[in-house]
C-alpha positions, 0 to 999 in steps of 0.5 A: 609819903603824904603829909596832908590828909582830908578832914573826916568830913570829906566834902568838896565845894565846887563853884564857878566864880562870878564877876562879882566874886572876882572883883571884875563886875562893873556894877558890884562892889562885893568885898567877899567871895561867896561859898556854899553851905554844906561844906566845912561843917566841922567848923562851928557856925560862929567860927571865924577862920583867919588863915587858909591854904591857897593853891593855884597852878604851882603856887601854894601858900598859907594866907589870911582868910577871913572865913565867916558866916552871917547870923540870922535873927533867929540864931541860925547861920547862912552865907559862908564866905571869905572876905577880901580884907584891907586894901593892899593886904594879901588874903586868900580872896584878894590873891584869887582876884589878883590871879583872875585879873591877870586873865579876865577873859577866862572862866574861873572856878574854886574848889574848897575843902578841909584837911585833917588839921582843920586847915582850909584849902582853896584851889583856884582853877581856870577853864584853860588848865589841864587840871581843870579838864582832869577835875571836870572828868571827876566832878562833872557838875559845878556850883554844888557840894560833893558829899560822901555819898557822891559816887564821884567823890572818891577819885576826886579826893585822891586827885586833890590830896595828891595836888595839895601834897605835891605843891605844898612842899615848901610849907612842909619843909618849913613845918619841919623847921618850925617843929624843932623850935616852936610849939605854936605858930601864928601861921600853922595849925598846932596839929600840923606842927605836932605831926611834923614833930613826930615825923621829924623824930621818925626821920631822925631814927631812919637816918641813923639806921641808914648810917648804921647800915652804911658804916657796917658796909664800910667796916666789912670792906675794911675801910673802918675798923669799928664803930659804936651806935650810941642810940641803937637801943635807946636815946642816949642823950649824948651830943653825937650818934656814932663813934668811929675807930675810937677817934671820930664823933659823928652826928647824924642830921637827917631831913625828908627834903633836900641837902640845903634844908636848915639843920639845927645844933643845940648849945650842948652839941656846940659846946661839945664839938668846939673842944674837938679838932676838925678831924675828930668831928663830922656831920653825916647829912642824910637827906631826900628821905621822901624820895626812893633814893636816899642820900648822904653827904659827909660834912667836915670842918665846921669848928671855926664857924662854931667857935665863933658862934659859941662866943656870940652865944656866950656873950648874949647869955652874959648880957641876959644874965646881967639883966637877971634873966636866964637863957636856956635850950638854945637851938642854932639853925644853919644851912649846911653850906654856911657852916661846913668848909668841906662837903663830900659828894653825895652817897646813895644809901 
């Protein structure tokens, strides 16, 4: 299931980088990497893009970018480029140069395009990599801009977007977290945060459906006698999702990613579970929802941790109140291995 998709422009720039671009020239002090006109046209000519995604082999990160163009006296624009930035600063251009300087005898190539959120993507390749061989079969010419009318474009777009989604897993995992606690970010595009928020709501719904199926099987096998799904028809607003055998409260916390992905508790959930016994509360951690085989681990015994955390939150709220302020809507992000003393083996759903 892809998270990132191409911008509707669907254009690709493909360039063999010069020694001056790479900062390897003995006769040039060039402080930028030059790009081509005719791609990234969804940006206004006067736009200065401050961050972008850089990919190289298995490396993928969002870095400062400093993309801009030169304005001519007649008001037109030319020479799109990405600047290196300050000395010692990790930017898209400086990181490209860092990778190239580690293997200065190779030939280096750059592909750039835009995503549906208007995030810019730069993919660095060298002539000894398998991916370069593969992409040259799809894009036989370098130093060109491939546009929608290019017969080679369709397969190349598929190849590139698969690469972007495959190597950006850590970014997608972080977006899942950010979407639960922030509406804006200095790192991520607002459209990507919104998309991650929508996906997380869908993830929660799928996780509850899978747990309902699991509990139904447990009931049919006689291992439990009954259960109530509080959100079956609509969101109940209760601090738990299932009530089993009239004695066990279950909160389902789901993720597209691995078990260790951070999960979140609201102050309402913390206040609710602190008053319970360990035997009365469990978290059903549904994970790997981006894989064919979805999994569940039942997590128990978090009351000691949560009781201590609740005290810390109440102390902090009191200190805030003493300064004529109010602290509301707390969300506590925790790794499951930190707060649970008992985590059962994984169950395939």
